[in-house]
Structure formats: structure tokens, C-alpha cells
C-alpha positions as CSV (number, residue, x, y, z in Angstrom):
1,M,43.7,18.1,-13.8
2,D,43.0,21.0,-16.6
3,S,43.5,23.6,-14.1
4,C,47.1,22.0,-13.2
5,Y,48.1,21.7,-16.8
6,A,47.1,25.6,-16.9
7,V,49.0,26.5,-14.4
8,D,51.9,24.0,-15.2
9,K,51.9,25.7,-19.0
10,E,52.6,29.1,-17.6
11,L,55.1,28.3,-15.3
12,E,56.7,26.5,-17.9
13,K,56.6,29.5,-19.6
14,L,57.9,31.6,-17.2
15,C,61.1,29.2,-16.3
16,D,61.9,29.2,-20.0
17,K,61.6,33.3,-20.3
18,Y,63.6,33.4,-16.7
19,K,66.6,31.3,-18.1
20,S,66.9,33.0,-21.4
21,A,67.0,36.5,-19.3
22,N,69.4,35.3,-16.9
23,D,71.6,33.7,-19.6
24,R,71.8,36.8,-21.4
25,M,72.4,38.6,-18.0
26,Q,75.4,36.6,-17.0
27,Q,76.6,36.8,-20.7
28,T,76.4,40.5,-20.6
29,L,78.1,40.7,-17.1
30,G,80.9,38.6,-18.5
31,D,81.8,40.8,-21.1
32,F,81.8,44.1,-19.2
33,I,83.7,42.5,-16.8
34,T,86.3,41.1,-18.9
35,S,86.4,44.9,-20.7
36,V,86.9,46.6,-17.4
37,Q,89.8,44.4,-16.7
38,G,91.4,45.3,-19.8
39,Y,91.0,48.5,-19.4
40,V,92.0,48.2,-16.0
41,S,95.4,46.2,-16.8
42,E,96.1,48.7,-20.0
43,I,96.2,52.0,-17.9
44,S,97.7,50.1,-15.1
45,Q,100.8,49.5,-17.3
46,K,101.1,52.9,-18.4
47,P,103.3,55.6,-16.1
48,Q,101.5,57.3,-13.8
49,D,102.7,60.6,-15.3
50,E,101.1,60.0,-18.6
51,V,98.2,61.3,-20.1
52,V,95.4,59.1,-21.0
53,S,95.2,58.7,-24.7
54,E,92.5,60.2,-27.2
55,S,91.5,56.7,-28.2
56,M,91.2,55.5,-24.8
57,K,88.9,58.3,-23.7
58,T,87.0,57.4,-26.6
59,A,86.8,53.4,-25.9
60,V,85.8,54.0,-22.1
61,A,83.2,56.6,-23.3
62,D,81.9,54.0,-25.6
63,F,81.8,51.6,-22.9
64,V,79.7,53.5,-20.6
65,E,77.3,54.2,-23.0
66,R,77.1,50.7,-24.0
67,A,76.5,50.0,-20.2
68,K,73.9,52.7,-20.2
69,A,71.9,51.3,-22.7
70,T,72.4,47.4,-21.4
71,N,71.1,48.6,-18.0
72,V,68.1,50.0,-19.6
73,S,67.9,46.7,-21.6
74,V,68.2,44.7,-18.4
75,G,65.6,46.9,-16.8
76,N,62.8,46.2,-19.5
77,A,64.0,42.6,-19.7
78,H,63.4,42.7,-15.8
79,K,59.7,44.6,-15.9
80,D,58.6,41.6,-18.5
81,L,59.8,39.1,-16.2
82,H,57.9,40.6,-13.3
83,G,55.0,40.8,-15.4
84,S,55.2,36.9,-16.6
85,V,55.4,36.2,-12.9
86,S,51.9,38.4,-12.3
87,K,50.3,36.7,-14.8
88,L,51.3,33.5,-13.3
89,G,49.6,34.7,-10.2
90,K,46.4,35.5,-11.9
91,T,46.2,32.3,-14.0
92,I,46.3,30.5,-10.4
93,D,44.0,32.3,-8.9
94,R,41.9,31.6,-12.1
95,N,42.2,28.2,-11.9
96,F,42.1,27.3,-8.3
97,T,39.8,28.5,-5.9
98,S,40.9,29.7,-2.7
99,D,38.0,30.2,-0.6
100,F,36.8,26.7,0.4
101,S,34.0,28.0,2.9
102,A,31.0,26.5,0.4
103,V,32.4,23.1,1.2
104,I,33.2,23.4,4.9
105,T,30.7,22.1,7.4
106,E,30.2,24.9,9.9
107,G,31.3,24.0,13.9
108,A,33.2,20.8,12.5
109,F,36.0,21.8,15.0
110,D,34.3,24.1,17.4
111,G,34.5,22.7,21.1
112,E,37.4,21.8,23.4
113,W,37.2,18.3,23.0
114,K,37.0,18.4,19.2
115,Q,40.2,20.7,19.6
116,R,41.8,18.2,22.0
117,L,41.2,15.2,19.3
118,L,42.6,17.4,16.3
119,N,45.9,18.2,17.8
120,E,46.1,14.4,19.3
121,V,45.6,12.9,15.9
122,V,48.5,15.9,14.4
123,C,50.8,14.8,17.4
124,E,50.2,11.2,16.1
125,H,51.2,12.4,12.7
126,F,54.2,13.8,13.5
127,L,55.2,10.6,15.9
128,R,54.5,8.5,12.9
129,Q,56.6,10.8,10.5
130,G,60.0,10.9,13.3
131,M,59.3,14.3,13.8
132,L,59.4,13.7,17.8
133,D,60.7,16.8,18.7
134,I,58.3,18.6,16.9
135,A,55.4,16.3,18.2
136,E,56.5,17.0,21.9
137,S,56.4,20.7,20.9
138,L,52.6,20.2,19.9
139,N,52.1,18.3,23.2
140,E,53.3,20.5,25.6
141,D,52.0,23.8,24.2
142,A,48.3,22.3,23.5
143,Y,48.5,20.4,26.8
144,L,47.6,17.1,25.5
145,Q,49.9,15.2,28.0
146,L,49.9,12.1,26.1
147,P,51.2,9.1,28.3
148,Q,54.6,8.0,27.7
149,V,53.0,4.4,26.9
150,R,51.3,6.0,24.0
151,K,54.9,7.5,22.5
152,E,56.9,4.0,23.2
153,P,55.7,2.6,20.4
154,F,56.3,5.5,17.9
155,L,59.9,5.8,19.0
156,E,60.6,2.1,18.9
157,L,59.4,1.9,15.6
158,H,61.4,5.0,13.9
159,R,64.6,3.8,16.3
160,I,64.6,0.4,14.1
161,L,63.3,2.3,10.9
162,E,66.4,4.2,10.9
163,S,68.9,1.3,11.7
164,L,67.3,-0.2,8.8
165,R,68.4,3.2,6.5
166,Q,71.5,2.5,7.7
167,H,71.7,-0.9,7.0
168,I,71.5,-2.1,10.7
169,L,70.0,-5.4,11.3
170,D,70.6,-6.2,14.7
171,P,67.5,-3.7,16.3
172,A,64.8,-5.2,13.7
173,L,66.4,-8.7,14.1
174,Q,65.7,-8.6,18.0
175,W,62.0,-6.9,17.1
176,A,61.4,-9.8,15.0
177,E,62.1,-12.8,17.1
178,Q,60.6,-11.1,20.3
179,N,57.3,-11.0,17.9
180,R,58.0,-13.9,16.1
181,E,54.9,-16.1,17.3
182,E,52.5,-13.1,16.1
183,L,54.5,-12.5,12.5
184,N,54.3,-16.4,11.8
185,R,50.5,-16.4,12.5
186,R,50.1,-13.5,10.0
187,K,52.8,-15.2,7.9
188,S,55.0,-12.6,7.5
189,P,58.4,-13.3,5.4
190,L,59.5,-10.0,7.7
191,E,62.5,-12.3,9.8
192,F,63.4,-14.4,6.8
193,K,64.0,-11.1,4.9
194,L,65.9,-10.2,7.8
195,H,68.0,-12.9,7.8
196,R,68.2,-13.2,4.1
197,L,69.8,-9.3,4.3
198,R,72.2,-10.3,6.7
199,F,73.5,-13.3,4.6
200,I,73.4,-11.4,1.5
201,E,75.8,-9.0,3.5
202,L,78.2,-11.5,4.4
203,V,78.1,-13.1,0.9
204,K,79.2,-9.4,-0.2
205,C,82.6,-10.0,2.0
206,G,83.7,-13.0,-0.6
207,A,85.5,-15.7,0.3
208,I,87.1,-14.0,3.4
209,K,84.1,-14.5,5.2
210,Q,83.4,-18.4,3.7
211,K,82.9,-19.8,7.4
212,E,80.6,-17.1,8.8
213,V,78.6,-17.7,5.4
214,L,78.5,-21.2,5.6
215,D,77.5,-20.6,9.6
216,Y,74.5,-18.6,8.9
217,A,73.6,-20.6,6.2
218,R,72.2,-23.2,8.6
219,K,70.6,-20.3,10.2
220,L,68.4,-19.9,7.3
221,A,67.4,-24.1,7.3
222,P,64.0,-23.4,9.5
223,F,63.0,-21.1,6.8
224,A,63.8,-23.3,3.5
225,D,59.9,-25.0,3.7
226,E,58.4,-21.5,3.0
227,H,60.9,-19.5,1.0
228,T,62.2,-22.6,-1.4
229,K,62.7,-20.1,-4.4
230,D,64.8,-18.0,-2.5
231,M,67.2,-20.0,-0.4
232,Q,67.8,-21.9,-4.1
233,L,69.1,-18.7,-5.1
234,L,71.0,-17.4,-2.0
235,M,72.7,-21.2,-1.8
236,G,73.4,-20.7,-5.6
237,S,75.3,-17.6,-4.9
238,L,78.1,-19.2,-2.8
239,L,79.3,-21.3,-6.4
240,Y,80.6,-17.8,-7.0
241,L,81.8,-16.7,-3.7
242,N,85.5,-16.9,-5.0
243,E,85.4,-15.2,-7.7
244,G,83.1,-12.3,-6.5
245,V,79.1,-12.8,-6.3
246,Q,79.1,-9.2,-7.8
247,N,80.1,-10.1,-10.9
248,S,78.3,-13.0,-11.5
249,T,74.4,-13.8,-12.4
250,Y,73.4,-13.2,-8.7
251,S,74.5,-9.7,-8.4
252,F,70.7,-8.3,-8.4
253,L,70.7,-10.1,-4.8
254,F,73.2,-6.6,-3.7
255,E,70.5,-4.3,-5.2
256,E,69.6,-1.5,-3.0
257,S,65.9,-1.9,-3.6
258,S,66.0,-5.0,-1.2
259,W,66.8,-2.0,1.7
260,A,63.9,0.0,0.6
261,E,61.6,-3.7,0.9
262,I,62.6,-4.6,4.6
263,C,61.7,-0.9,5.7
264,D,58.1,-1.3,4.1
265,I,57.5,-5.1,5.1
266,F,58.7,-3.8,8.9
267,T,56.3,-1.0,8.9
268,R,53.8,-2.7,8.1
269,D,54.1,-5.4,10.3
270,A,54.9,-3.2,13.1
271,C,52.1,-1.3,12.4
272,G,49.6,-4.4,12.5
273,L,51.0,-5.2,15.6
274,L,50.0,-2.0,17.3
275,G,46.9,-1.7,15.9
276,L,47.6,1.2,13.4
277,S,47.4,1.7,10.1
278,V,50.5,1.6,7.9
279,E,49.4,5.1,6.6
280,S,48.8,8.1,8.9
281,P,45.2,9.0,9.5
282,L,45.8,12.9,8.8
283,S,47.7,12.0,5.5
284,V,45.0,9.8,4.5
285,G,42.7,12.4,5.2
286,I,43.9,15.5,3.4
287,N,44.9,13.3,0.4
288,A,41.3,12.0,-0.1
289,G,40.4,15.7,0.9
290,C,42.2,17.2,-2.0
291,K,41.2,14.7,-4.5
292,A,37.3,15.3,-3.4
293,L,38.2,19.2,-3.1
294,P,37.4,20.1,-7.1
295,P,34.4,17.9,-7.5
296,L,32.6,19.3,-4.6
297,L,32.9,23.0,-5.3
298,S,31.5,22.3,-8.7
299,I,28.6,20.4,-7.0
300,R,28.3,23.3,-5.1
301,Q,28.5,25.9,-7.5
302,V,26.1,23.6,-9.6
303,M,23.5,23.3,-6.3
304,Q,23.6,26.9,-6.4
305,S,22.8,28.5,-9.3
306,R,19.9,25.7,-8.7
307,Q,18.8,26.9,-5.4
308,V,19.1,23.8,-4.5
309,A,21.9,24.4,-1.7
310,G,20.2,23.3,1.0
311,V,19.6,19.8,-0.3
312,W,23.4,19.3,0.8
313,S,23.2,20.6,4.2
314,S,19.8,18.3,5.3
315,K,21.7,15.3,5.0
316,E,24.8,13.4,6.4
317,E,25.7,12.3,2.5
318,L,26.8,13.9,-0.2
319,P,23.7,14.4,-3.2
320,V,26.4,12.6,-5.6
321,E,29.1,9.9,-5.2
322,I,32.6,10.9,-5.5
323,D,35.0,8.1,-6.7
324,L,38.3,8.6,-5.1
325,G,39.6,5.5,-6.3
326,Q,40.5,2.0,-5.1
327,E,43.5,3.2,-2.5
328,Y,41.2,4.9,-0.7
329,R,38.0,2.2,-0.3
330,Y,38.7,0.8,3.1
331,H,34.9,-0.7,3.3
332,S,32.5,-2.7,1.5
333,I,29.7,-0.5,0.3
334,F,26.4,-1.3,-0.9
335,A,24.2,1.0,-3.2
336,C,20.7,-0.2,-3.5
337,P,20.3,-1.3,-7.2
338,I,16.5,0.2,-6.8
339,L,16.6,3.4,-5.5
340,R,20.2,4.3,-6.1
341,Q,20.8,5.1,-3.0
342,Q,24.2,4.7,-0.4
343,S,23.3,2.0,2.3
344,S,23.3,3.6,5.9
345,E,22.9,2.7,9.7
346,Q,19.4,3.7,9.0
347,N,18.5,2.2,5.5
348,P,20.4,-0.9,6.0
349,P,20.9,-3.7,3.0
350,M,18.2,-6.5,3.4
351,R,18.4,-10.0,1.7
352,L,16.0,-11.4,0.5
353,M,14.5,-15.0,0.7
354,C,15.6,-15.6,-2.7
355,G,19.0,-13.8,-2.3
356,H,18.7,-11.0,-4.4
357,V,19.6,-7.5,-1.6
358,I,18.2,-4.4,-1.5
359,S,18.0,-1.8,0.8
360,K,15.1,-1.3,4.0
361,D,13.6,1.6,2.4
362,A,13.1,0.0,-1.0
363,L,11.6,-2.9,0.7
364,H,9.1,-0.4,2.3
365,K,8.5,0.7,-0.8
366,L,7.3,-2.9,-2.2
367,V,5.2,-3.9,0.6
368,V,1.4,-3.5,-0.2
369,G,-0.8,-2.4,2.1
370,N,-0.8,-3.9,5.8
371,S,-0.2,-7.2,4.4
372,N,3.6,-7.4,4.8
373,R,4.1,-9.2,1.7
374,F,5.7,-8.4,-1.6
375,K,7.5,-9.9,-4.7
376,C,11.3,-9.3,-5.5
377,P,11.6,-6.9,-8.0
378,Y,14.3,-9.3,-9.7
379,C,12.3,-12.7,-9.3
380,P,8.6,-14.0,-8.8
381,V,9.3,-15.0,-5.6
382,E,7.0,-13.6,-2.8
383,M,7.7,-13.2,0.5
384,T,6.9,-11.2,3.5
385,T,9.0,-9.0,5.5
386,I,9.3,-11.1,8.3
387,D,11.6,-13.4,5.9
388,T,14.2,-10.8,5.4
389,R,17.6,-10.0,7.3
390,Q,19.2,-7.7,7.3
391,I,23.3,-7.6,6.3
392,Y,25.9,-6.7,7.9
393,F,29.4,-5.1,6.1
């Protein structure tokens, strides 16, 4: 983060210097243009056979000299600006590492199968983002030959999302009705939120749509038990139908944020029904990698300076834990309180008879001789290895 601040500070200096130089140059050019237009106007008003006066010649000569001096000044300012740009580049090079080979696993993407898998992940990312033409081009160029049945869910997803962004509710309502049973099982508010928006759009039209509003209010009756508070607000807004709900205390119902919210809810539920994560795996991987990269580079540098670089490459885990934040924590993680190591398939967590949990390696270290008996490190309960059970997260 300190590196970002250093670059940002240098960039801010450059922007200020550029703005100052640009303002001066614009003002100077404006003055010159005005002067030239004045000379042209004055000369054009004189008869063609009249000789230019000495005072005019002197004024023009002075103007030319000022123009030459200004040209030199602008050139020097440009050189100074170019030097600042070069300084910014050096600051970026100094604060950011351009060579990431030290933290790259060799052969990670070698082989035809791995290359295909990577291209499929990229192609799916473009499909998720609605960049259908780019995804199709990659599908053809990389010879992926993804079946239409795999692309169709993304096409429908973005067709409905695009309609919602244009405040068109019919496609989303039709989709919600078709998947009502599954949405209800997930306790999703999607269908009600869509009907709520349709009701609000009718209310926005005022008293001219009073009959349609009342008819549509009856359609909301099945949602009353689950969404009582929202229903009370919607029904309360009808009191101001003639005066204009927009001018009442219920004007918040027309906030644009409701449309952004419905897009998020639809995306979440649609991805859930399709068995997909809400976020693109490629985006998650890149964002997590960007957060982890600075400490990884620092760790590698320290390990190389202490000549223990081989420790990293000899195991399938990092020498220290890197906290990516709660948003990138998708699975429960157990760290052994005895050995201070993260559990793995080879070293799973084991539940002791007393209820305490330690790693399998720690358990084996506690066993005395060939008796298979040991004491819990946290309480005096004695047991055998047969009494322990592996825990699955």
C-alpha cells in the first residue's frame, strides 16, 4: 500500500504541473491569437497602397521577439514536464516489481489439457460478463467447441439482466414464475421484489392508472405474510395516488437503487440455480492473487536472502499464512493449536475423546511408545488413538 501512495503522490505532482503548464500555454496562445487578429484587422483597414508605419513595424517586430521568447519558454516547460513523466516511470519501477517469476510455479500451464482448461475459464468469464462476441471468438480461435447447452444459460442470464437495466420486468417475471418452486425453497425474495417494482411503476403514473394499481395490488396478496412491512408501505402509498406519491413521504419507493438491487438479487439466484458462483472464478483468482502478490514477493526475497528458498518449492503450501480477508474465505480452515500448521488431506484434524481437536501429526507426537495411549494436551483425559475421530470440514 505504501508503494501505491508513493506512486499516487508522484502522479498528483505530475498532474498539477501539467495543469499549470497547460493553463499558461492556453493563456499565452490566446493572447497571441488576439494580437495577430488585431494586427490583421488594423492592416486590412488601411489602403493597399499605403506604406506601413514605423510604429506598426516596431510593434510587429516586438511581437515576433516575444513569440520567439515564448517559444523557448514553452520548450523548456515541455522538457520539465517530460522530466516529470520520466520521474513517474522511475517511481513506478522502484515501487512495483515487474518480474514475478520468483513466485510462479513452473509448468503450471504446460500441456494441452491445462491450456484448454485455462481457455475455458477465460471464455466462461467473458460469457459471465456478457461479452458474448469475444467469448465466441475465443471459442473458435482456441478450438474449444463449447456446446450450445453450456452457453445458453449465460445468454439467458444476460438477456434478462439487460432487460432489467432498461426497466423491463417481463422476462425476469417469466423466469421467476418458471422457477418459483426452487426460489421458494431457497426463500428468495426475487419474485416479490419484481412484482413490487411493477406495482411501483404503476403507482408512478398516478391516478390515471388507479384501476390497474388496485387490480395489481390483489396479485400481491400471496406475498403479504412473508413481506408484511413492504406490503404496508406499498398500500400506504396509495393514499397519495391523486396528489402524487413522488411528492409524499413515500417518494423513496422510486429510488433508482431498487433496480440495482433487483439486478443483484436476480444474478445471485440465477447463478445459484445454475450451480455457479455469483462472482467469476477468474475475477476471484486474479483479485486474490493481486492481494497476495506483495507479501509473496517479500517472503521470497527474505527466503532467498537467508538461503532457504528450497523450503517453499518442497511443499504444496506457503511458509506463512497470507490473510486475503473475509470476502475470499469460502471454506472452513483448521489450524492445529499444537503444531501451528494448517490441516491438509495428509494431516487432517482429529477430534479427541474429550472434545478437543488437534492435527493428526500432533496426535502421533503425543503417543508414548507403542502403547497408542496419550493424554490430551489441554485436559488430563487419557485415551488411545482408536478413541479419536477424523473431522471433515
